N, C-alpha and C positions, 0 to 999 in steps of 0.2 A: 227666316220670316220674310214673307212679301214687304212688311212695311218698313223693316231695317234696310233693306236692298232698295226702298224706293229713297229714302232718307241718305242713303250713301249716293246715289246717284243724283238727287237734286243739290246736295251739299255743294258741289263747285259753282250749281247757278246761283244760289242763295249768298254765298260769300261775298260778293261784292258788293250787294245789299247789306250785310252786316257792316261792312266796314262804312259804309254811306253811313248808317244810324249811329256808328261810334264816332265819326268825325261831326255829324250833326249836333250829337249829344255834347262832345268835348268843346264844341266850338260855341254851343249857348250857355255851358256852364263857365267858359274862359269869359265870357263879355257879360252872362248874367249876373254872376258872384258879385265881380267889382261894381257893376251897377247897381245891385243891392245894398252894398255898402255904404256907397256915394249918396243914395236916396234916403238910406236911413242917418245918415250923418247929415245930410240937408234938412231932413224932419226936424232934428234936433236943434239945430240952429236958431239963433233969436232974428234972422234976416229973414223977413217975411214973405218976398219973393221965392227963396228957395225953400221953405217951409211948402208955399201953396204949389210952387211946380213938381216937391216931391210927392204932395197928395195928390194931386191930379195924375201924374205918371203911374203910381202906385195902384189907385183905385180904377184906372181902365185898364192895366194889367192884370189887376185879380178879379176887377168885375166881368172882364169880356173872356169866354173861352178860347182856350189857344186857336181852336179852330176858326173860330171868328177872326180872329187876327190874321189868322194865315190868308184867309180869305179877304178879307179889308185891303191888306197891303199887296197881294198878289194880284188882285182883279181891279180894284179901286184907283191906286196909284196911276195908272197906265192913262187914266181920264184925265190927269191932272199933268201930264207929260212926264210920269217917272216909270220908268221900267225896269224891275230887277231880275234877274233870273229866280229860278224855284229854289235853289239851294240858298241864295242869299235871304231870300224872302223868309224862309223856314228859320233861318239863324237869327236873323232880326225878331221875329215874332216868338220864338221861344226863348231867346234871351230877355225880351221885354217881360214875358210871363214870368220865367224866371227870377229876374230881378226884381220883379215886384212883391212876390212871396218873400224871396230872401231877405228884404228891406225889413220886412216884418220881424224875422229872426233875429236879424244883427240888431235892430231896435230893441227887443226882448233881453237880448245879451248883454247890451251896452247898458242898459237899465239896471240889470242883475251884478253887475258890478258894484261892491258897496261903497258906500260914501267914502270910507276910510282909507282904500285905496286911493281913490282921487287926492285927498288932503296929505298922503303919503309922498304923491308924484309932486305936489306942491311945495312941501317942506323939502324934497331931495332937490330941489331947484328945476325939476323937468315940468314947466308948464306948457299950456297952448299944445302945439303939433307935437312935439318931445315924447311930453306925458303922455298924449293920447296913444302914440305909435310904440311906447316903451312900456307902458303900465295898464292903460285901459284896454286897447285894441286886443293883446293876445288873452288876456281873459275873458273878453266878450266872444272873441273866435272859439275858445274851449268851451264856453258856456252854450254858443251857436251850432257847434259842430254835429249832436245828433238829428236837429231836425233839417240842417241844412243836407246831410248826409240822404236822409229820406226824401227831399226835394231834388237832388241828383238824381236820385231812382225815379222820380216821377217825371224828369225831364227826360230821361230815356226813354220811358213807356211812351211819353207825348210824342217821341220823334215818330212814332209809327202814323201820326196826322199828316206828316210831310207827304204821304203818299198821296194825299186828296189834290195836291199841287204840282204831282208829276215829279216828286223828288226820287230818284230811283234808290229806295232806302229796302230795308228786309222786307216791309208788308208788299211793297210794289213787285218785288222778285217771287213773292209767295202768289201774287195775284196773277203773273204771267204764268208760273207753273201749275195753279189749279184751272187756269183758263184753257190750258192744252191738255192737261190728263184729267181733267175733271173728277179729281182724287180729292174733293174740298176737305173732308175730313182728316185723312193723313197729313195733308200739305198743312194745314193750319195749326194740326196738333205738334208738327214737327217745329212749326214757327214758334208755338208757344213755348217748346221745349228750348230753343234756341233762348228767347227772350229771358226765360228763367235761370238758364245757367249764367247768363252775363248779369242780371240782375243778383244772384247772389256773389258773384266777381266783386261787383260794386259794392255790396254791404261789408264784403270782407275787406276791402281794399279801405273802406272810410270806417271801419273798426279800427285796423291799425293806424289811420291817421288820428282818431281821437285817443289812442292810447299815447301815442307821440306825444299829442299836446298834452295830455296830462302829465308825462314822465318830465315834458320840458318846463311844465308850470312848478312842478315840485321841486325844483333845482334851488 
């Protein structure tokens, strides 16, 4: 079949783009998830400057589309003397967006931990940070895992937007091939197939993580 022959021929050309997409996704999750947890904790504190800082960062990250964040950082910052590479810009923008959404999931997870668990931590002598780290946080993470897993998949899919600022990821490689072969349908079906396979792998890994957390919490 001609289409399979084309896909086999194109794969070495799109493979570097797949690696860049995975690298961009990994870095965005590596920075975005901890940022979301920090923002969630800041939002729950009684220290008002922390609460307002968290509110501002989250609302900007959730209110602006990821593409707008990409453009704002990549094209606007040079006007104030700050120039970032396209990859660094993409990581910052997607981490910001990921962190903003993750913070809401973390907040929901923290709020879902029964008050009895908090009281048990206090009676066990685990107050403050120790109680939070050993009792509250593990349960909140288990509760937050399913929506965070979906967010990780969305972050991977959003990495395609980095094509707009010249990051050489998967969509960029697809555009290069389609521009020379003019086989737009075959090229973009091929890319959709790759995104679909990687998304399934992401979901499988997050399912395994959720099962691990459930077993850990039941011990």
